[in-house]
C-alpha positions as CSV (number, residue, x, y, z in Angstrom):
1,M,-13.4,-31.3,5.0
2,P,-15.0,-29.3,7.9
3,E,-17.2,-26.4,7.2
4,P,-15.7,-22.9,7.9
5,T,-16.4,-21.8,11.4
6,R,-16.1,-18.1,10.8
7,P,-16.9,-15.7,8.0
8,S,-14.5,-14.8,5.2
9,L,-12.6,-11.6,5.9
10,D,-13.6,-11.9,9.6
11,E,-11.3,-9.0,10.5
12,V,-13.8,-6.7,8.8
13,N,-17.0,-8.7,9.3
14,R,-19.5,-6.7,11.4
15,S,-16.8,-4.1,12.2
16,V,-18.8,-1.0,11.2
17,P,-21.7,0.1,13.4
18,V,-24.7,1.6,11.6
19,P,-27.7,3.5,12.9
20,S,-30.8,1.7,14.1
21,V,-33.8,1.3,11.7
22,Y,-35.8,3.3,14.2
23,E,-33.6,6.4,13.7
24,T,-34.7,8.9,11.1
25,S,-31.7,10.5,9.4
26,F,-31.5,9.2,5.8
27,F,-28.2,11.0,5.1
28,Q,-26.5,9.6,8.3
29,K,-27.6,6.1,7.4
30,F,-26.5,6.5,3.8
31,L,-23.0,7.6,5.0
32,A,-22.8,4.7,7.5
33,Y,-23.6,2.1,4.8
34,S,-21.7,3.8,2.1
35,G,-18.3,2.3,1.3
36,P,-18.5,-1.4,0.1
37,G,-19.8,0.0,-3.2
38,A,-16.7,2.1,-3.7
39,L,-14.4,-0.9,-3.2
40,V,-16.5,-2.9,-5.7
41,A,-16.7,0.1,-8.2
42,I,-12.9,0.4,-8.4
43,G,-12.9,-3.0,-9.9
44,Y,-15.1,-1.7,-12.7
45,M,-12.5,0.9,-13.7
46,D,-9.2,-1.0,-13.5
47,P,-6.7,-1.0,-16.4
48,G,-8.7,-3.7,-18.2
49,N,-11.7,-1.4,-18.4
50,W,-9.4,1.4,-19.6
51,L,-8.1,-0.6,-22.5
52,T,-11.3,-2.1,-23.7
53,S,-13.1,1.3,-23.4
54,L,-10.3,3.2,-25.2
55,A,-9.9,0.5,-27.8
56,G,-13.7,0.5,-28.4
57,G,-13.8,4.3,-28.8
58,S,-10.7,4.6,-31.0
59,Q,-11.9,1.8,-33.4
60,Y,-15.7,2.3,-33.4
61,R,-16.1,5.8,-32.0
62,Y,-19.2,5.7,-29.8
63,Q,-20.9,2.5,-31.2
64,L,-19.9,0.4,-28.1
65,L,-21.4,2.9,-25.6
66,A,-24.6,0.7,-25.8
67,V,-22.6,-2.3,-24.7
68,L,-21.0,-0.4,-21.8
69,V,-24.3,0.9,-20.5
70,L,-26.0,-2.5,-20.8
71,A,-23.0,-4.2,-19.1
72,I,-23.2,-1.7,-16.1
73,L,-27.0,-2.2,-15.8
74,V,-26.5,-6.0,-15.8
75,A,-23.7,-5.5,-13.2
76,M,-26.0,-3.5,-11.0
77,F,-28.6,-6.3,-11.1
78,M,-26.1,-9.0,-10.3
79,Q,-24.4,-7.0,-7.6
80,D,-27.8,-6.5,-6.0
81,L,-28.2,-10.3,-5.8
82,A,-24.7,-10.6,-4.2
83,I,-25.6,-7.9,-1.7
84,K,-28.8,-9.7,-0.8
85,L,-27.0,-13.0,-0.2
86,G,-24.5,-11.2,2.1
87,V,-27.0,-9.0,4.0
88,V,-29.9,-11.5,4.5
89,A,-28.2,-14.9,4.5
90,R,-24.9,-13.6,6.1
91,Q,-22.9,-15.7,3.7
92,D,-20.5,-14.8,1.0
93,L,-21.0,-16.3,-2.5
94,A,-18.1,-18.8,-2.3
95,Q,-19.3,-20.2,1.1
96,A,-22.9,-20.5,-0.1
97,I,-22.0,-22.3,-3.3
98,A,-19.5,-24.6,-1.5
99,A,-22.2,-25.6,1.0
100,Q,-24.5,-26.9,-1.7
101,V,-22.3,-28.8,-4.2
102,P,-20.2,-32.0,-4.0
103,A,-16.5,-31.8,-3.5
104,P,-15.4,-32.3,-7.2
105,V,-17.7,-29.5,-8.3
106,R,-16.5,-27.3,-5.5
107,I,-12.8,-27.8,-6.4
108,T,-13.6,-27.3,-10.1
109,L,-15.3,-24.0,-9.4
110,W,-12.5,-22.9,-7.1
111,L,-9.9,-23.6,-9.9
112,L,-12.0,-21.8,-12.5
113,N,-12.3,-18.8,-10.2
114,E,-8.6,-18.9,-9.4
115,V,-8.0,-18.5,-13.2
116,A,-10.4,-15.6,-13.2
117,M,-8.6,-14.0,-10.3
118,M,-5.3,-14.4,-12.1
119,A,-6.8,-12.7,-15.2
120,T,-8.0,-9.9,-12.9
121,D,-4.5,-9.6,-11.3
122,L,-2.9,-9.6,-14.7
123,T,-4.6,-6.5,-15.8
124,G,-3.5,-4.7,-12.6
125,V,0.1,-5.9,-13.1
126,V,0.4,-4.8,-16.7
127,G,-1.6,-1.6,-16.2
128,T,0.6,-0.5,-13.3
129,A,3.8,-1.4,-15.1
130,I,2.7,0.6,-18.2
131,A,1.8,3.6,-16.0
132,L,5.3,3.4,-14.4
133,K,6.9,3.3,-17.8
134,L,4.9,6.4,-19.0
135,L,5.6,8.4,-15.8
136,F,9.2,7.4,-15.1
137,D,10.4,5.7,-18.3
138,L,10.8,2.5,-16.3
139,P,11.3,-0.5,-18.6
140,L,8.2,-2.9,-18.5
141,V,10.2,-5.8,-17.1
142,Y,11.2,-3.7,-14.0
143,G,7.7,-2.3,-13.6
144,I,6.2,-5.8,-13.7
145,L,8.7,-7.1,-11.1
146,L,8.1,-4.0,-9.0
147,T,4.4,-4.8,-8.7
148,V,5.4,-7.6,-6.2
149,A,6.0,-4.8,-3.7
150,D,2.4,-3.6,-3.9
151,V,1.7,-6.2,-1.2
152,L,3.2,-3.7,1.1
153,I,0.6,-1.1,0.0
154,V,-2.2,-3.6,0.6
155,L,-1.0,-4.3,4.1
156,L,-0.5,-0.6,4.8
157,F,-4.1,0.2,3.7
158,L,-5.5,-2.8,5.7
159,R,-3.9,-1.5,8.9
160,F,-6.1,1.6,8.5
161,G,-9.4,-0.4,8.9
162,I,-12.1,-0.9,6.4
163,R,-13.7,2.5,6.8
164,R,-10.4,4.3,6.0
165,I,-9.8,2.0,3.0
166,E,-13.3,2.8,1.7
167,F,-12.5,6.6,2.1
168,I,-9.2,6.2,0.2
169,V,-10.8,4.3,-2.6
170,L,-13.6,6.9,-2.8
171,V,-11.0,9.7,-3.1
172,A,-9.3,7.7,-5.9
173,I,-12.6,7.3,-7.8
174,L,-13.3,11.0,-7.5
175,T,-9.8,11.9,-8.6
176,V,-9.9,9.6,-11.7
177,G,-13.4,10.9,-12.6
178,L,-12.3,14.5,-12.4
179,I,-9.2,13.8,-14.6
180,F,-11.3,12.3,-17.3
181,A,-14.1,14.8,-17.0
182,I,-11.5,17.6,-17.7
183,E,-10.0,15.7,-20.6
184,V,-13.4,15.0,-22.3
185,W,-14.6,18.6,-21.6
186,R,-11.5,19.8,-23.5
187,A,-12.1,17.3,-26.3
188,Q,-15.6,18.7,-26.9
189,P,-17.4,15.6,-28.3
190,V,-20.6,15.9,-30.3
191,P,-23.6,15.0,-28.1
192,S,-25.8,13.8,-30.9
193,A,-23.1,11.3,-32.0
194,I,-22.8,10.1,-28.4
195,A,-26.6,9.6,-28.3
196,R,-26.5,7.5,-31.4
197,G,-23.9,5.3,-29.8
198,L,-26.4,4.4,-27.1
199,V,-28.5,2.4,-29.6
200,P,-27.4,-1.3,-29.9
201,S,-26.4,-2.6,-33.3
202,L,-26.6,-6.1,-34.8
203,S,-23.1,-5.7,-36.0
204,L,-22.0,-6.4,-32.4
205,L,-22.7,-10.1,-33.2
206,T,-21.6,-10.3,-36.8
207,N,-18.3,-8.2,-36.7
208,H,-15.6,-10.4,-35.2
209,E,-13.4,-7.6,-33.9
210,K,-16.3,-5.7,-32.5
211,L,-17.5,-8.9,-30.9
212,I,-14.1,-9.4,-29.2
213,L,-14.2,-5.9,-27.8
214,S,-17.8,-6.2,-26.7
215,V,-17.1,-9.4,-24.8
216,G,-14.0,-7.8,-23.4
217,I,-16.2,-4.9,-22.2
218,I,-18.6,-7.3,-20.6
219,G,-15.8,-9.2,-19.0
220,A,-14.1,-6.0,-17.7
221,T,-17.4,-4.7,-16.4
222,I,-19.3,-7.7,-14.8
223,M,-16.3,-9.4,-13.2
224,P,-16.7,-12.6,-11.1
225,H,-14.4,-11.3,-8.3
226,N,-16.7,-8.3,-7.7
227,L,-19.7,-10.5,-6.9
228,Y,-17.7,-12.5,-4.4
229,L,-16.3,-9.3,-2.9
230,H,-19.6,-7.6,-2.5
231,S,-21.3,-10.6,-0.9
232,A,-18.6,-10.5,1.8
233,L,-18.3,-6.7,2.2
234,A,-22.1,-6.4,2.6
235,Q,-21.5,-8.2,6.0
236,S,-19.1,-5.5,7.2
237,R,-22.0,-3.5,8.7
238,R,-23.0,-4.3,12.3
239,Y,-26.8,-4.4,12.6
240,D,-29.4,-6.5,14.3
241,E,-29.8,-9.4,11.9
242,H,-32.6,-10.9,14.0
243,D,-34.8,-7.8,13.4
244,P,-36.6,-8.2,10.0
245,A,-37.0,-4.4,9.8
246,Q,-33.3,-3.8,10.4
247,V,-32.4,-6.4,7.8
248,T,-34.7,-4.8,5.2
249,E,-33.2,-1.4,5.9
250,A,-29.6,-2.7,5.7
251,L,-30.5,-4.2,2.3
252,R,-32.0,-1.0,1.1
253,F,-29.0,1.2,2.0
254,A,-26.5,-1.4,0.7
255,R,-28.3,-1.1,-2.6
256,W,-28.2,2.7,-2.5
257,D,-24.4,2.4,-1.9
258,S,-23.9,0.0,-4.8
259,T,-26.1,2.0,-7.3
260,V,-24.4,5.3,-6.6
261,H,-20.8,3.9,-7.0
262,L,-21.6,1.8,-10.0
263,L,-23.1,4.9,-11.7
264,A,-19.8,6.6,-11.0
265,A,-18.0,3.6,-12.6
266,L,-20.3,3.9,-15.6
267,L,-19.5,7.6,-16.0
268,I,-15.8,7.0,-15.8
269,N,-15.8,4.2,-18.4
270,A,-18.1,6.2,-20.6
271,L,-15.7,9.1,-20.4
272,L,-12.8,6.9,-21.4
273,L,-14.7,5.5,-24.4
274,I,-15.9,9.0,-25.4
275,L,-12.3,10.3,-25.1
276,G,-11.0,7.5,-27.3
277,G,-13.8,8.1,-29.8
278,T,-13.5,11.8,-29.9
279,L,-9.7,12.2,-30.2
280,F,-8.5,9.1,-31.8
281,F,-11.2,7.6,-34.0
282,G,-10.0,7.4,-37.6
283,Q,-6.3,7.9,-36.6
284,T,-3.7,5.8,-38.2
285,G,-3.3,2.7,-36.1
286,Q,-6.5,3.6,-34.3
287,L,-4.7,4.6,-31.1
288,S,-6.0,1.8,-29.0
289,S,-3.0,1.4,-26.7
290,L,-2.5,3.1,-23.4
291,Q,0.9,4.4,-24.5
292,A,-0.4,5.7,-27.8
293,V,-3.2,7.6,-26.0
294,Y,-0.6,9.0,-23.6
295,L,1.6,10.2,-26.4
296,G,-1.3,11.3,-28.5
297,L,-2.6,13.6,-25.7
298,K,0.5,15.7,-25.9
299,N,1.0,15.5,-29.7
300,S,-0.6,18.5,-31.6
301,A,-0.4,16.4,-34.9
302,V,-2.9,14.0,-33.2
303,V,-5.2,16.1,-31.1
304,G,-4.4,19.6,-32.4
305,A,-4.7,22.5,-30.0
306,L,-5.8,20.2,-27.2
307,A,-2.3,18.7,-27.0
308,S,-0.8,19.2,-23.5
309,P,1.9,17.4,-21.5
310,V,-0.2,18.0,-18.4
311,M,-3.1,16.0,-19.9
312,S,-0.8,13.1,-20.7
313,W,0.7,13.2,-17.2
314,L,-2.8,13.2,-15.6
315,F,-3.8,10.2,-17.8
316,A,-0.8,8.2,-16.6
317,V,-1.4,9.2,-12.9
318,A,-5.0,8.1,-13.1
319,L,-3.8,4.8,-14.7
320,L,-1.3,4.3,-11.8
321,I,-4.0,5.1,-9.2
322,T,-6.5,2.6,-10.5
323,G,-3.8,-0.1,-11.0
324,L,-2.6,0.2,-7.4
325,I,-6.0,0.5,-5.8
326,S,-7.5,-2.4,-7.7
327,S,-4.9,-4.6,-6.1
328,I,-6.7,-4.2,-2.8
329,T,-10.0,-5.6,-4.1
330,S,-8.3,-8.4,-6.0
331,T,-6.5,-9.5,-2.8
332,L,-9.7,-9.4,-0.8
333,S,-11.6,-11.3,-3.5
334,G,-8.9,-14.0,-3.8
335,Q,-9.1,-14.5,0.0
336,I,-12.9,-14.9,-0.1
337,V,-12.7,-17.5,-2.9
338,M,-10.0,-19.5,-1.2
339,E,-11.6,-19.5,2.2
340,G,-15.1,-20.2,0.8
341,Y,-14.3,-23.0,-1.6
342,I,-11.4,-24.9,0.0
343,H,-11.5,-23.5,3.6
344,I,-7.9,-22.5,3.6
345,R,-7.1,-19.3,5.4
346,L,-3.9,-17.4,4.6
347,P,-2.8,-14.0,5.9
348,L,-3.5,-11.5,3.2
349,W,0.1,-10.8,2.5
350,Q,0.7,-14.5,1.8
351,R,-2.3,-14.7,-0.4
352,R,-1.2,-11.6,-2.3
353,L,2.3,-12.9,-2.9
354,L,1.0,-16.3,-4.0
355,T,-1.4,-14.7,-6.5
356,R,1.1,-12.2,-7.7
357,F,3.9,-14.8,-8.3
358,V,1.5,-17.2,-10.1
359,T,0.5,-14.3,-12.3
360,L,4.0,-13.1,-12.9
361,V,5.4,-16.4,-14.2
362,P,3.3,-16.4,-17.5
363,I,3.7,-12.6,-17.9
364,I,7.5,-12.9,-17.7
365,L,7.6,-15.9,-20.1
366,I,5.4,-14.0,-22.6
367,G,7.5,-10.9,-22.1
368,V,10.7,-12.8,-22.9
369,A,9.1,-14.3,-26.0
370,V,8.0,-10.9,-27.4
371,G,10.8,-8.7,-26.1
372,F,8.4,-7.0,-23.6
373,N,6.5,-5.3,-26.4
374,D,4.0,-2.8,-25.1
375,H,1.3,-3.6,-27.7
376,T,1.5,-7.4,-27.0
377,F,1.0,-6.8,-23.3
378,E,-1.9,-4.5,-23.8
379,A,-3.5,-7.1,-26.1
380,L,-3.0,-9.5,-23.2
381,I,-5.2,-7.2,-21.0
382,V,-8.0,-7.3,-23.6
383,Y,-7.9,-11.1,-23.8
384,A,-7.8,-11.3,-20.0
385,Q,-11.2,-9.6,-20.0
386,V,-12.5,-12.2,-22.5
387,V,-11.3,-14.9,-20.0
388,L,-13.3,-13.1,-17.3
389,S,-16.4,-13.0,-19.4
390,I,-16.2,-16.7,-20.3
391,A,-15.8,-17.6,-16.6
392,L,-18.7,-15.3,-15.6
393,P,-21.7,-17.7,-16.2
394,F,-20.2,-20.2,-13.8
395,T,-20.6,-17.5,-11.1
396,L,-23.9,-16.0,-12.3
397,F,-26.0,-19.2,-12.5
398,P,-25.1,-20.3,-9.0
399,L,-25.8,-16.7,-7.7
400,I,-29.2,-16.6,-9.1
401,H,-30.0,-20.2,-7.9
402,L,-28.9,-19.4,-4.4
403,T,-30.9,-16.1,-4.1
404,D,-33.9,-18.1,-5.4
405,Q,-34.0,-20.3,-2.3
406,P,-36.4,-19.4,0.5
407,S,-34.3,-21.5,3.0
408,L,-31.5,-18.9,2.6
409,L,-33.3,-15.6,2.0
410,G,-36.8,-16.1,3.5
411,N,-39.0,-13.2,2.5
412,H,-36.2,-11.7,0.4
413,V,-36.1,-14.6,-2.0
414,N,-36.1,-13.6,-5.7
415,R,-39.4,-12.8,-7.2
416,R,-40.3,-14.9,-10.2
417,F,-39.6,-11.9,-12.6
418,T,-36.2,-11.4,-11.0
419,A,-35.2,-15.0,-11.4
420,I,-36.4,-15.2,-15.0
421,L,-34.5,-11.9,-15.8
422,G,-31.4,-13.2,-14.0
423,Y,-31.3,-16.4,-15.9
424,G,-32.1,-14.7,-19.2
425,L,-29.3,-12.1,-18.8
426,T,-26.8,-14.9,-17.9
427,A,-28.0,-16.8,-21.0
428,V,-27.4,-13.8,-23.2
429,I,-23.8,-13.4,-21.8
430,T,-23.3,-17.1,-22.4
431,V,-24.5,-16.7,-26.1
432,F,-22.1,-13.8,-26.5
433,N,-19.3,-16.1,-25.3
434,L,-20.3,-19.0,-27.5
435,Q,-20.5,-16.7,-30.5
436,L,-17.0,-15.5,-29.8
437,L,-15.6,-19.0,-29.5
438,L,-17.4,-20.1,-32.7
439,S,-16.1,-17.1,-34.6
440,V,-12.5,-18.0,-33.5
441,I,-12.9,-21.6,-34.5
C-alpha cells in the first residue's frame, strides 16, 4: 500500500499564519498559536468525564481528586510529546507509527484505535441524548437517533475554518466553566476537605469500585484520540519549518497553548467532582447519574436552600454543549486514524456517518434489551472510559518510542529523563488496567 502523499486533515494543515520568531510580541504570538489546545481540551470534558467525576464525588466525596489531578498532569506530559511529533517531525501520530511497523501490526493498531474511537463516540451519543431528555423530555431512543444529525453541525462548523472552530470551542469551554463555577460557589464546599482529597490513597488499588472509577477517570482524561488529534492540529500553524529557531518557538507556544487549555479542563473536571462530593455525597443511591444530579439540583430535599430550576437547566445546557462540541474532535480524530493507518481518505461527513452508525448499532441493541434505562446507559459511559484506558498503552508506548528517535526529532529528541518518565507513567497506567482486569476475574 503506498505511503500517504499529503498530511492528514490537509484542509487545515499549515492554514494559520503565525508571527516570525524575530518579532517580539509575546501576546500576539500566543494568540496566533492558541486554539489547538482548546479543541483537545474539550475532549477532556466530554460526558464521559462528567459521569466519572460526578460518580467519583458522590460516592467518595473528594478522595478521587488526586486521581484527577495526576491524570491531567500525565495528560499534559503526553500531549507535549504529541505536539513535539507534529511540530518538529511534521507527522501525526498515526502516520508516524504506520511508517515504522509491518502491515499486520498496523492493521491491528488501527482496529484497536477504531474501537477506542467508538467508545469516545458512544459517550458523546449517550451524553447528548440524556441532555435532550433533561431539557426537552425527549425519550432516549429518539435522542440517540437524533445524534445522527450532528454530522450537519460538524460540517457547518468546518465551513467556518479552523480558527473560527477554535473560537467556538473556546467560548464553549468558558461557558461550561462559568456554569460549574457558579454551581460550586453556591454549594460552598469545605476547602480543607478538598485539600485532603488531593492526597493519594492506597485504597485506590484495593477497593474494586474505587478502582473502576479511578481507571474510568484515567480513561476519560488521557484519551488516545486526543494524542492523535494534537499531533495533527499542531501542524495547522504556518511557520518556516526549515528555520531551527522558528521550530523551537513554534514548539514553545504550542506547549503554552496546550498547558493553558488543559488547566482549564482540569478546573472544570475538578468542579464537577467537587459538586458531586459537596451536594450528593452520602445521599441515598449516591446520586451518581446525570439525571439524578439534574433532578437533585432543583430538589430542596436533596440540596436544601441551594435548590433551583435554573441550576438544573444550566447543568443540562452545559451537558448538551460538551456533547455536541466533542463530536467535532472525535470526527477529526477518526479521520486522522483512518488516513494514517490505512491511508483511506473519506470526506468528513462520510467518516462521521460511518462512525456514528457503527456506534449506534450496539447502543440500540443494548437499549432494546434494557428498555432504554437511563442508569444502564450511564453505566455504559463509565465502562467506555475503562475501554479507553485499556487501549491507552497501545498509543502511549509508540508515542514515547517515536519521540525518542533522533532521526525524527533531531535536537528535540526526548531527554533520557523524559523517556524514562514516559515509559514509567505508561507502565503505571498498564498496572492499573491489569489490576482492574484481575479484580474482575
